[in-house]
C-alpha positions in Angstrom: -1.3 -23.4 3.8 1.2 -22.7 1.1 3.7 -20.0 1.8 6.1 -18.3 -0.6 8.6 -15.6 0.0 9.3 -13.0 -2.7 12.4 -10.9 -2.4 13.7 -8.1 -4.6 16.1 -5.3 -4.1 13.8 -3.2 -6.2 10.4 -1.8 -5.4 7.0 -3.5 -6.1 4.5 -0.6 -6.0 1.5 -2.9 -5.7 2.6 -4.4 -2.4 3.9 -3.4 1.0 6.5 -5.4 2.8 5.2 -8.2 4.9 2.7 -11.0 4.7 -0.1 -10.9 2.2 -2.9 -13.6 2.5 -5.1 -14.9 -0.3 -8.8 -14.2 0.1 -9.5 -17.9 0.7 -6.8 -18.1 3.4 -5.0 -21.0 1.7 -1.9 -19.1 0.6 0.4 -16.5 2.1 3.1 -14.5 0.3 5.9 -12.8 2.2 6.9 -9.7 0.2 10.3 -8.3 1.0 11.5 -5.4 -1.1 13.3 -2.1 -1.1 10.5 0.4 -0.5 12.7 3.4 -1.4 11.7 3.5 -5.0 14.5 1.6 -6.7 14.5 -0.3 -10.0 13.9 0.3 -13.7 10.4 1.6 -13.2 11.8 4.7 -11.7 13.4 7.2 -14.0 14.5 9.5 -11.2 16.1 7.3 -8.7 16.8 8.7 -5.2 20.6 8.8 -5.0 21.9 6.7 -2.2 25.4 5.5 -1.3 26.4 1.9 -1.8 26.4 1.5 2.0 22.7 2.7 2.2 21.7 0.2 -0.5 23.6 -2.6 1.2 22.0 -1.8 4.6 18.5 -1.9 3.0 19.3 -5.3 1.4 20.6 -6.7 4.6 17.5 -5.6 6.5 15.4 -7.3 3.8 17.3 -10.5 4.2 16.9 -10.4 8.0 13.2 -10.3 7.5 13.3 -13.3 5.1 15.7 -15.2 7.3 13.3 -15.2 10.2 10.6 -16.7 8.0 12.6 -19.3 6.1 11.6 -22.3 8.1 7.9 -21.8 7.3 8.3 -21.0 3.6 7.7 -23.6 0.9 9.5 -21.7 -1.8 11.5 -18.5 -2.1 11.5 -16.4 -5.3 14.5 -14.0 -5.7 15.0 -11.3 -8.3 18.5 -11.0 -9.6 19.2 -8.1 -11.9 22.2 -6.3 -13.4 23.3 -4.8 -10.1 23.1 -6.5 -6.7 22.8 -10.0 -8.0 26.1 -11.1 -6.4 24.8 -10.3 -2.9 21.4 -11.9 -3.6 22.9 -15.1 -4.9 25.3 -15.3 -2.0 22.6 -14.8 0.5 20.4 -17.3 -1.3 22.7 -20.1 -0.3 20.8 -20.1 3.0 17.9 -21.7 1.1 17.9 -25.2 -0.3 18.2 -25.0 -4.1 15.1 -27.1 -4.5 13.1 -24.4 -2.8 14.5 -21.5 -4.9 13.3 -19.7 -8.0 15.5 -17.0 -9.4 13.9 -14.5 -11.8 16.1 -12.0 -13.6 16.7 -10.0 -16.6 19.1 -11.0 -19.3 21.6 -8.3 -18.4 24.9 -10.0 -17.4 23.1 -13.4 -17.7 26.4 -15.4 -18.1 27.8 -13.9 -15.0 24.7 -14.5 -13.0 24.5 -18.1 -14.2 28.2 -18.6 -13.2 27.5 -17.2 -9.7 24.5 -19.5 -9.3 26.6 -22.5 -10.3 29.6 -21.6 -8.1 27.2 -21.0 -5.1 26.0 -24.7 -5.5 22.5 -23.6 -6.5 22.4 -25.2 -9.9 19.2 -27.1 -9.0 17.3 -23.8 -8.5 14.6 -22.8 -11.0 15.5 -19.9 -13.2 13.2 -17.7 -15.4 13.9 -14.6 -17.5 11.9 -11.4 -17.0 12.1 -7.7 -17.9 14.7 -5.5 -16.4 13.8 -4.7 -12.8 11.4 -7.6 -12.5 8.6 -5.4 -11.3 5.9 -6.6 -13.7 6.9 -10.3 -13.5 7.2 -10.5 -9.8 4.0 -8.5 -9.2 2.2 -10.9 -11.6 3.7 -13.9 -9.8 2.6 -12.8 -6.4 -0.9 -12.0 -7.6 -1.2 -15.3 -9.5 0.0 -17.2 -6.4 -2.5 -15.5 -4.2 -5.3 -16.2 -6.6 -4.3 -19.9 -6.8 -3.4 -19.8 -10.5 -2.3 -23.4 -11.5 -0.2 -21.9 -14.4 2.4 -21.0 -11.8 3.4 -24.7 -11.8 5.4 -23.8 -14.9 7.5 -21.5 -12.6 8.0 -24.2 -10.1 5.7 -22.5 -7.6 
């Protein structure tokens, strides 16, 4: 069985946190997200302190950390804010198992962080701000066994 973890510090309204299995039982996706309604899809964001956001991200990574040994690949969204922490935490994953998706906001900075973290061999793909549409599509395509995901290294 193929297993991929998808992590974002934004919200993916189509999914709940946890494992999602394909209908044929051949693939499982671990979805780890901030369920508090964050990201560019939400015009009215719930105001939270930096400490609250960091606590939510830390909790998400704890969930991912427990499942790392069984995952074939990890897809991580890196956006305009929060990418530093996500890239730092991604160093727990071998670069060959990583795919970063992110918007072009601050792209040079994100690329420099990836390089300095020793993750230059990780796959990287651009997406819309927030990554909601792209990550949702990637999860759905993976669960449906779409061979086009090979382009994304999945």
